[in-house]
Backbone as XML, in Angstrom:
<?xml version="1.0"?>
<chain id="A" units="angstrom">
  <residue number="1" name="MET">
    <atom name="N" x="0.854" y="-1.177" z="0.000"/>
    <atom name="CA" x="0.000" y="0.000" z="0.000"/>
    <atom name="C" x="0.899" y="1.239" z="0.000"/>
  </residue>
  <residue number="2" name="ARG">
    <atom name="N" x="0.563" y="2.162" z="-0.820"/>
    <atom name="CA" x="1.306" y="3.407" z="-0.924"/>
    <atom name="C" x="0.523" y="4.553" z="-0.297"/>
  </residue>
  <residue number="3" name="LEU">
    <atom name="N" x="1.196" y="5.283" z="0.562"/>
    <atom name="CA" x="0.531" y="6.412" z="1.203"/>
    <atom name="C" x="0.740" y="7.662" z="0.371"/>
  </residue>
  <residue number="4" name="CYS">
    <atom name="N" x="-0.304" y="8.403" z="0.230"/>
    <atom name="CA" x="-0.225" y="9.663" z="-0.504"/>
    <atom name="C" x="0.034" y="10.780" z="0.498"/>
  </residue>
  <residue number="5" name="ARG">
    <atom name="N" x="1.095" y="11.502" z="0.271"/>
    <atom name="CA" x="1.407" y="12.617" z="1.161"/>
    <atom name="C" x="0.947" y="13.915" z="0.522"/>
  </residue>
  <residue number="6" name="THR">
    <atom name="N" x="0.233" y="14.667" z="1.284"/>
    <atom name="CA" x="-0.215" y="15.965" z="0.786"/>
    <atom name="C" x="0.424" y="17.056" z="1.625"/>
  </residue>
  <residue number="7" name="ARG">
    <atom name="N" x="0.661" y="18.134" z="1.010"/>
    <atom name="CA" x="1.221" y="19.279" z="1.715"/>
    <atom name="C" x="0.113" y="20.262" z="2.020"/>
  </residue>
  <residue number="8" name="VAL">
    <atom name="N" x="0.124" y="20.727" z="3.230"/>
    <atom name="CA" x="-0.856" y="21.723" z="3.640"/>
    <atom name="C" x="-0.228" y="23.090" z="3.435"/>
  </residue>
  <residue number="9" name="LYS">
    <atom name="N" x="-0.874" y="23.913" z="2.656"/>
    <atom name="CA" x="-0.371" y="25.252" z="2.410"/>
    <atom name="C" x="-0.963" y="26.209" z="3.427"/>
  </residue>
  <residue number="10" name="THR">
    <atom name="N" x="-0.099" y="27.004" z="4.015"/>
    <atom name="CA" x="-0.544" y="28.008" z="4.963"/>
    <atom name="C" x="-0.729" y="29.318" z="4.213"/>
  </residue>
  <residue number="11" name="VAL">
    <atom name="N" x="-1.887" y="29.875" z="4.324"/>
    <atom name="CA" x="-2.162" y="31.153" z="3.672"/>
    <atom name="C" x="-1.808" y="32.259" z="4.657"/>
  </residue>
  <residue number="12" name="GLN">
    <atom name="N" x="-0.937" y="33.141" z="4.220"/>
    <atom name="CA" x="-0.545" y="34.256" z="5.063"/>
    <atom name="C" x="-1.092" y="35.535" z="4.452"/>
  </residue>
  <residue number="13" name="THR">
    <atom name="N" x="-1.750" y="36.313" z="5.286"/>
    <atom name="CA" x="-2.350" y="37.554" z="4.831"/>
    <atom name="C" x="-1.312" y="38.661" z="4.839"/>
  </residue>
  <residue number="14" name="LEU">
    <atom name="N" x="-1.228" y="39.376" z="3.732"/>
    <atom name="CA" x="-0.367" y="40.543" z="3.635"/>
    <atom name="C" x="-1.222" y="41.792" z="3.732"/>
  </residue>
  <residue number="15" name="ARG">
    <atom name="N" x="-0.728" y="42.778" z="4.457"/>
    <atom name="CA" x="-1.441" y="44.051" z="4.586"/>
    <atom name="C" x="-0.551" y="45.171" z="4.081"/>
  </residue>
  <residue number="16" name="ASN">
    <atom name="N" x="-1.179" y="46.150" z="3.445"/>
    <atom name="CA" x="-0.412" y="47.332" z="3.048"/>
    <atom name="C" x="-0.190" y="48.204" z="4.283"/>
  </residue>
  <residue number="17" name="LYS">
    <atom name="N" x="0.527" y="49.292" z="4.094"/>
    <atom name="CA" x="0.895" y="50.143" z="5.231"/>
    <atom name="C" x="-0.327" y="50.693" z="5.961"/>
  </residue>
  <residue number="18" name="LYS">
    <atom name="N" x="-1.310" y="51.138" z="5.215"/>
    <atom name="CA" x="-2.506" y="51.719" z="5.841"/>
    <atom name="C" x="-3.257" y="50.668" z="6.660"/>
  </residue>
  <residue number="19" name="GLU">
    <atom name="N" x="-3.425" y="49.475" z="6.095"/>
    <atom name="CA" x="-4.132" y="48.400" z="6.799"/>
    <atom name="C" x="-3.366" y="47.952" z="8.043"/>
  </residue>
  <residue number="20" name="ALA">
    <atom name="N" x="-2.036" y="47.862" z="7.920"/>
    <atom name="CA" x="-1.211" y="47.447" z="9.062"/>
    <atom name="C" x="-1.279" y="48.477" z="10.179"/>
  </residue>
  <residue number="21" name="ALA">
    <atom name="N" x="-1.214" y="49.747" z="9.818"/>
    <atom name="CA" x="-1.297" y="50.812" z="10.821"/>
    <atom name="C" x="-2.648" y="50.774" z="11.529"/>
  </residue>
  <residue number="22" name="GLN">
    <atom name="N" x="-3.716" y="50.548" z="10.780"/>
    <atom name="CA" x="-5.047" y="50.458" z="11.381"/>
    <atom name="C" x="-5.137" y="49.286" z="12.352"/>
  </residue>
  <residue number="23" name="LYS">
    <atom name="N" x="-4.558" y="48.149" z="11.971"/>
    <atom name="CA" x="-4.587" y="46.974" z="12.856"/>
    <atom name="C" x="-3.862" y="47.260" z="14.163"/>
  </residue>
  <residue number="24" name="LEU">
    <atom name="N" x="-2.751" y="48.001" z="14.085"/>
    <atom name="CA" x="-1.973" y="48.323" z="15.284"/>
    <atom name="C" x="-2.519" y="49.531" z="16.037"/>
  </residue>
  <residue number="25" name="GLY">
    <atom name="N" x="-3.432" y="50.287" z="15.413"/>
    <atom name="CA" x="-3.989" y="51.473" z="16.055"/>
    <atom name="C" x="-3.014" y="52.635" z="16.108"/>
  </residue>
  <residue number="26" name="ILE">
    <atom name="N" x="-2.145" y="52.718" z="15.087"/>
    <atom name="CA" x="-1.157" y="53.792" z="15.028"/>
    <atom name="C" x="-1.236" y="54.476" z="13.664"/>
  </residue>
  <residue number="27" name="LYS">
    <atom name="N" x="-0.524" y="55.582" z="13.514"/>
    <atom name="CA" x="-0.485" y="56.294" z="12.241"/>
    <atom name="C" x="0.567" y="55.662" z="11.331"/>
  </residue>
  <residue number="28" name="CYS">
    <atom name="N" x="0.419" y="55.882" z="10.039"/>
    <atom name="CA" x="1.355" y="55.338" z="9.055"/>
    <atom name="C" x="2.781" y="55.817" z="9.306"/>
  </residue>
  <residue number="29" name="ARG">
    <atom name="N" x="2.942" y="57.047" z="9.755"/>
    <atom name="CA" x="4.289" y="57.576" z="10.027"/>
    <atom name="C" x="4.955" y="56.808" z="11.162"/>
  </residue>
  <residue number="30" name="LYS">
    <atom name="N" x="4.200" y="56.453" z="12.190"/>
    <atom name="CA" x="4.741" y="55.665" z="13.305"/>
    <atom name="C" x="5.129" y="54.273" z="12.813"/>
  </residue>
  <residue number="31" name="LEU">
    <atom name="N" x="4.304" y="53.692" z="11.939"/>
    <atom name="CA" x="4.617" y="52.385" z="11.369"/>
    <atom name="C" x="5.913" y="52.456" z="10.558"/>
  </residue>
  <residue number="32" name="ASP">
    <atom name="N" x="6.089" y="53.534" z="9.786"/>
    <atom name="CA" x="7.341" y="53.734" z="9.044"/>
    <atom name="C" x="8.531" y="53.788" z="9.996"/>
  </residue>
  <residue number="33" name="TYR">
    <atom name="N" x="8.374" y="54.487" z="11.112"/>
    <atom name="CA" x="9.442" y="54.593" z="12.103"/>
    <atom name="C" x="9.792" y="53.212" z="12.664"/>
  </residue>
  <residue number="34" name="LEU">
    <atom name="N" x="8.771" y="52.441" z="13.039"/>
    <atom name="CA" x="9.002" y="51.113" z="13.593"/>
    <atom name="C" x="9.663" y="50.188" z="12.571"/>
  </residue>
  <residue number="35" name="ARG">
    <atom name="N" x="9.247" y="50.316" z="11.318"/>
    <atom name="CA" x="9.829" y="49.497" z="10.241"/>
    <atom name="C" x="11.290" y="49.858" z="10.033"/>
  </residue>
  <residue number="36" name="GLU">
    <atom name="N" x="11.584" y="51.156" z="9.950"/>
    <atom name="CA" x="12.952" y="51.615" z="9.719"/>
    <atom name="C" x="13.871" y="51.291" z="10.900"/>
  </residue>
  <residue number="37" name="ALA">
    <atom name="N" x="13.298" y="51.241" z="12.106"/>
    <atom name="CA" x="14.069" y="50.902" z="13.304"/>
    <atom name="C" x="14.267" y="49.390" z="13.445"/>
  </residue>
  <residue number="38" name="GLY">
    <atom name="N" x="13.655" y="48.621" z="12.544"/>
    <atom name="CA" x="13.809" y="47.172" z="12.578"/>
    <atom name="C" x="12.956" y="46.482" z="13.617"/>
  </residue>
  <residue number="39" name="GLN">
    <atom name="N" x="11.918" y="47.166" z="14.112"/>
    <atom name="CA" x="11.066" y="46.583" z="15.145"/>
    <atom name="C" x="9.920" y="45.763" z="14.575"/>
  </residue>
  <residue number="40" name="ILE">
    <atom name="N" x="9.573" y="46.007" z="13.314"/>
    <atom name="CA" x="8.509" y="45.249" z="12.655"/>
    <atom name="C" x="9.041" y="44.742" z="11.317"/>
  </residue>
  <residue number="41" name="PRO">
    <atom name="N" x="9.002" y="43.414" z="11.096"/>
    <atom name="CA" x="9.429" y="42.878" z="9.805"/>
    <atom name="C" x="8.478" y="43.308" z="8.690"/>
  </residue>
  <residue number="42" name="TRP">
    <atom name="N" x="8.998" y="43.396" z="7.480"/>
    <atom name="CA" x="8.183" y="43.807" z="6.349"/>
    <atom name="C" x="8.681" y="43.126" z="5.087"/>
  </residue>
  <residue number="43" name="VAL">
    <atom name="N" x="7.869" y="43.190" z="4.040"/>
    <atom name="CA" x="8.179" y="42.567" z="2.763"/>
    <atom name="C" x="8.037" y="43.625" z="1.684"/>
  </residue>
  <residue number="44" name="ARG">
    <atom name="N" x="8.981" y="43.640" z="0.755"/>
    <atom name="CA" x="8.849" y="44.548" z="-0.395"/>
    <atom name="C" x="8.575" y="43.688" z="-1.625"/>
  </residue>
  <residue number="45" name="ILE">
    <atom name="N" x="7.485" y="43.985" z="-2.282"/>
    <atom name="CA" x="7.148" y="43.342" z="-3.553"/>
    <atom name="C" x="7.000" y="44.467" z="-4.556"/>
  </residue>
  <residue number="46" name="GLY">
    <atom name="N" x="7.968" y="44.568" z="-5.440"/>
    <atom name="CA" x="8.007" y="45.702" z="-6.359"/>
    <atom name="C" x="8.242" y="46.961" z="-5.552"/>
  </residue>
  <residue number="47" name="SER">
    <atom name="N" x="7.353" y="47.907" z="-5.701"/>
    <atom name="CA" x="7.486" y="49.155" z="-4.939"/>
    <atom name="C" x="6.608" y="49.163" z="-3.692"/>
  </residue>
  <residue number="48" name="LYS">
    <atom name="N" x="5.869" y="48.073" z="-3.479"/>
    <atom name="CA" x="4.951" y="48.015" z="-2.340"/>
    <atom name="C" x="5.638" y="47.498" z="-1.087"/>
  </residue>
  <residue number="49" name="VAL">
    <atom name="N" x="5.351" y="48.135" z="0.026"/>
    <atom name="CA" x="5.804" y="47.690" z="1.340"/>
    <atom name="C" x="4.614" y="47.014" z="2.004"/>
  </residue>
  <residue number="50" name="LEU">
    <atom name="N" x="4.793" y="45.742" z="2.371"/>
    <atom name="CA" x="3.702" y="44.957" z="2.931"/>
    <atom name="C" x="4.119" y="44.325" z="4.257"/>
  </residue>
  <residue number="51" name="PHE">
    <atom name="N" x="3.121" y="43.969" z="5.052"/>
    <atom name="CA" x="3.357" y="43.400" z="6.373"/>
    <atom name="C" x="2.543" y="42.122" z="6.511"/>
  </residue>
  <residue number="52" name="LEU">
    <atom name="N" x="3.176" y="41.081" z="7.053"/>
    <atom name="CA" x="2.459" y="39.835" z="7.307"/>
    <atom name="C" x="1.626" y="39.978" z="8.572"/>
  </residue>
  <residue number="53" name="ASP">
    <atom name="N" x="0.411" y="39.480" z="8.521"/>
    <atom name="CA" x="-0.467" y="39.504" z="9.697"/>
    <atom name="C" x="0.199" y="38.827" z="10.891"/>
  </residue>
  <residue number="54" name="ALA">
    <atom name="N" x="0.876" y="37.715" z="10.652"/>
    <atom name="CA" x="1.535" y="36.983" z="11.733"/>
    <atom name="C" x="2.599" y="37.843" z="12.412"/>
  </residue>
  <residue number="55" name="ASP">
    <atom name="N" x="3.339" y="38.649" z="11.628"/>
    <atom name="CA" x="4.352" y="39.530" z="12.202"/>
    <atom name="C" x="3.721" y="40.643" z="13.027"/>
  </residue>
  <residue number="56" name="LEU">
    <atom name="N" x="2.587" y="41.159" z="12.560"/>
    <atom name="CA" x="1.885" y="42.197" z="13.314"/>
    <atom name="C" x="1.357" y="41.632" z="14.633"/>
  </residue>
  <residue number="57" name="ASP">
    <atom name="N" x="0.807" y="40.414" z="14.576"/>
    <atom name="CA" x="0.318" y="39.765" z="15.795"/>
    <atom name="C" x="1.459" y="39.530" z="16.777"/>
  </residue>
  <residue number="58" name="ARG">
    <atom name="N" x="2.612" y="39.105" z="16.271"/>
    <atom name="CA" x="3.784" y="38.876" z="17.117"/>
    <atom name="C" x="4.241" y="40.181" z="17.767"/>
  </residue>
  <residue number="59" name="PHE">
    <atom name="N" x="4.234" y="41.276" z="16.993"/>
    <atom name="CA" x="4.611" y="42.582" z="17.532"/>
    <atom name="C" x="3.672" y="42.987" z="18.658"/>
  </residue>
  <residue number="60" name="ILE">
    <atom name="N" x="2.376" y="42.771" z="18.468"/>
    <atom name="CA" x="1.386" y="43.106" z="19.499"/>
    <atom name="C" x="1.671" y="42.304" z="20.767"/>
  </residue>
  <residue number="61" name="GLN">
    <atom name="N" x="1.942" y="41.017" z="20.629"/>
    <atom name="CA" x="2.232" y="40.173" z="21.795"/>
    <atom name="C" x="3.480" y="40.655" z="22.527"/>
  </residue>
  <residue number="62" name="GLN">
    <atom name="N" x="4.485" y="41.104" z="21.782"/>
    <atom name="CA" x="5.722" y="41.587" z="22.398"/>
    <atom name="C" x="5.510" y="42.883" z="23.173"/>
  </residue>
  <residue number="63" name="GLN">
    <atom name="N" x="4.471" y="43.625" z="22.836"/>
    <atom name="CA" x="4.209" y="44.903" z="23.491"/>
    <atom name="C" x="3.355" y="44.763" z="24.741"/>
  </residue>
  <residue number="64" name="ARG">
    <atom name="N" x="2.851" y="43.559" z="24.993"/>
    <atom name="CA" x="1.978" y="43.353" z="26.157"/>
    <atom name="C" x="2.738" y="43.570" z="27.446"/>
  </residue>
  <residue number="65" name="ILE">
    <atom name="N" x="2.069" y="44.162" z="28.399"/>
    <atom name="CA" x="2.639" y="44.402" z="29.725"/>
    <atom name="C" x="1.978" y="43.418" z="30.681"/>
  </residue>
  <residue number="66" name="SER">
    <atom name="N" x="2.800" y="42.733" z="31.436"/>
    <atom name="CA" x="2.295" y="41.746" z="32.380"/>
    <atom name="C" x="1.391" y="42.424" z="33.413"/>
  </residue>
  <residue number="67" name="ALA">
    <atom name="N" x="0.321" y="41.757" z="33.808"/>
    <atom name="CA" x="-0.636" y="42.311" z="34.765"/>
    <atom name="C" x="0.011" y="42.589" z="36.116"/>
  </residue>
  <residue number="68" name="ARG">
    <atom name="N" x="1.032" y="41.828" z="36.492"/>
    <atom name="CA" x="1.653" y="42.043" z="37.799"/>
    <atom name="C" x="2.432" y="43.347" z="37.853"/>
  </residue>
  <residue number="69" name="PHE">
    <atom name="N" x="2.837" y="43.868" z="36.708"/>
    <atom name="CA" x="3.543" y="45.143" z="36.679"/>
    <atom name="C" x="2.591" y="46.324" z="36.503"/>
  </residue>
  <residue number="70" name="TRP">
    <atom name="N" x="1.385" y="46.039" z="36.072"/>
    <atom name="CA" x="0.402" y="47.087" z="35.820"/>
    <atom name="C" x="-0.013" y="47.707" z="37.145"/>
  </residue>
  <residue number="71" name="GLY">
    <atom name="N" x="0.172" y="48.979" z="37.297"/>
    <atom name="CA" x="-0.260" y="49.670" z="38.495"/>
    <atom name="C" x="0.760" y="49.723" z="39.612"/>
  </residue>
  <residue number="72" name="GLU">
    <atom name="N" x="1.917" y="49.061" z="39.426"/>
    <atom name="CA" x="2.942" y="49.151" z="40.468"/>
    <atom name="C" x="3.562" y="50.533" z="40.450"/>
  </residue>
  <residue number="73" name="LYS">
    <atom name="N" x="3.852" y="51.036" z="41.621"/>
    <atom name="CA" x="4.483" y="52.352" z="41.715"/>
    <atom name="C" x="5.984" y="52.190" z="41.650"/>
  </residue>
  <residue number="74" name="GLU">
    <atom name="N" x="6.628" y="53.172" z="41.013"/>
    <atom name="CA" x="8.073" y="53.150" z="40.946"/>
    <atom name="C" x="8.641" y="53.486" z="42.318"/>
  </residue>
  <residue number="75" name="THR">
    <atom name="N" x="9.712" y="52.828" z="42.681"/>
    <atom name="CA" x="10.379" y="53.119" z="43.944"/>
    <atom name="C" x="11.684" y="53.843" z="43.642"/>
  </residue>
  <residue number="76" name="GLY">
    <atom name="N" x="12.063" y="54.700" z="44.495"/>
    <atom name="CA" x="13.348" y="55.361" z="44.262"/>
    <atom name="C" x="13.233" y="56.776" z="44.471"/>
  </residue>
</chain>
């Protein structure tokens, strides 16, 4: 018996600058700053600058502040 192997293709959503900025709740200029600073990965296809949804989600997760630090007063 021969097993047929199939490959599962993962569809990744690409967003343009305006859509990516809207998802993050920031202005396009701030997104440009983050991109140029190397904080958000991006893809260039021709003259278009695009962002993967997965990268935007990862960036959001990295920006989360732990609940135990929320509301703590600074000492010093």
